N, C-alpha and C positions, 0 to 999 in steps of 0.2 A: 721733114720732119725736123724741126725747130729744136724740138726736146733733145735730138740727140747732137749739136752740134761741135760735143766733146767727144763723139763719136769716133775711137779708134785712135787716141792722140798720138799712138804709133803711127808712122808714114810709112815704114819699112817694114814688112815680114820679112826676115832671113831663118831661109829653112835650110840645113848643111843636107847638100846632095847625099845620098846614100849609095856608095860605089862598094863594088868589089872588084879585085883585081887577079886573074888567071898568074898564079905564078909568083905573088909579088912575098919579096924576104921579109921576114922578122926584125923591126926596129932600123927597115929603111926609111931614109928620106926622101916623101916624095917632090919632084921639083916643081918652083914655081912657073905656071903654062903665060907666057908673055905673048903679046901680040897675037898674030892668025891662031896658032894652037889655044891660048887661054878662050875666043870667042868661040874656037869649035867646040869646046869641050863646056862652055856656060850656058844654060837652058836657065832661060827666063818665063816667068808666068804670071799675069795680074789676076784680080778680086774688085769686079767691083762694088762700089760699098754702097753704094744709089740702093741699086736691084737688092745687095744684100738685104738692106733694110727694109725691104718692100716685100722681098718675098721667104726671109728665113723667118719663120714662126716664131721663135720666141723674141725676135725685135719687134714683130707684128704684135704680140701679147704684152712685153713690157711698154710700147707707144702707149696700147690700151690704159695701163695700169697706170705709167706715169702723167695722162693724161686727164684720168680721174682722178690725181691728189692733185694735180693745180687748176684745177677746178673748186676743187674741194678746201684749198690751202685760200683762193680768190673768194668763193663766198665767204667762209669765215673771217676773212678780214674786210672784205665789205662789209657784212652786215653789223659785227663788232665796230667800225671805223662809224659808220653809219649813226649806232647808237649814240655815240659819243659826239657825233656832231649834235646833234638834237637835245642831249642832255648841256651840251657847252650854250648852244642858243636860248633854250630855256632859261638856263644860268645868268645869260646876259638879259634877258629880258626883266628878269625878276628886279635886277641889279637895278637897272634904268628905273624900274618902275617903285624902287625904294622897299620893296618887300622883304628885302634881307637889311638887317644889322651889319654894321662890319666885319664882327666876328662871324656871324652866321658866314657872309660871303666869302671872309678869307680861308674859313673851312671849306665850304664848296669848292673853292679855288682849287685848293691843293688836293682833294680829294680827284677833282679833275686833271689835275697836271699828274697825279699817281695813275690814274687808269690809262692818260696819255702813255705816258711811259712801261706800263703790261703791254700794250695793246702794241709800240715797238719793238718791244723784248720777244712777247708773242710773235712778231713777223721775222723777228731773226730766229727765231729758235725753227719756227717753220720753212723759211729757206735753208735753213741749215741741215734740216730732216732731209729735204727735200734734196739736194745737193748728195748727201750721204747716199739715198736712193740710186741716184743718179752713179755713181760712184760703182756702187753695189752690182748695178747692170752692163756698167762698161770692163769692169774687171771681168763680170760671169763671161760676158762676149768673149771678151779678146781669147780668155784661156780655153771655153772652146770650141774658138774658130784655130788656135795654137794646135790644140791637140790633134784635131781632125787633120791638119793641114801637116803633122807629123807622120799620122800613118796613109793619109793619101799619097806623101811624097817617098814614099817609100816605094810603091807600085811606080813611080814618073819622075821622081829624081831630079827633081828641077833642082836649081843653083838657087835661084829665088823667086820668092813669091813675093809680090808688093801687091799692094792696095790704088788702087784708082778712086780718086775721090773728087771730084768734078773734072777742074784742068791738071789737076796737079802729074797727068800723064798729057801731053799735045798729041800725042800720035803713037798706037800702036795698033800694030796688026789682028785681026780677031783671031785668026788662030789661036794667037795665046792667052786669051782669054778663057780661063778656067772656072767665070764668077758661077755659072748654071751645074756645073760638075760637084761644085763645093755646096751651092743650096742646097742640092737633089741631098746630098753626103748628110750635112746640116740638120736639114729637116726630117732624114731616116732616124737618126741619132736621139732626135728630142722627144723628149716626153717631158709637158709641164709638170713642174712640182704641186704637191699641194698646196703650198703658201700660194702659188702663182691663181692657180684655178681659184683658190679663196679668193684672192683681189681681181678676177677678175668677173665674178660674179656678184660683187659688192653691190 
């Protein structure tokens, strides 16, 4: 999914473990754990981002939406670009055949330059709108994932839940992989909005 190369700009999701202790005195200071004690009390899990992108329905839906937007932008720019090229070629041909006076040629040339500038501005505007849409998607995805993990972690009490993307984790025991649990939980909570439904059916 090349559209989401910027997906999950955060590389680490820190989730505070929810713990309780019997007989804990109020205002007492919890000692910092070091060495073996820290290791024994640290629980880490990871989520495979690639699998999440492929199986979380929200990602699937938005991938389709962004693909449609990309194709629409490309078609628009290609159509306008080809039309401008045709006009420029016709202008050049008429200039060479002497069909224009000097004043007429200057007027047409100025018009073509204006159209070229407008096309460049349109390209920048469409690119900015697309980037804004990507940011909206990424932020919503991040918020959705964090919200789910906070609830999920109330049961499992992990100290850290990290994201596995590509080779950023070189080796990990599968028993610490909670990806499928997270995907199932996210899909269970997900209901596409009217906006998403509308964009998918366009």
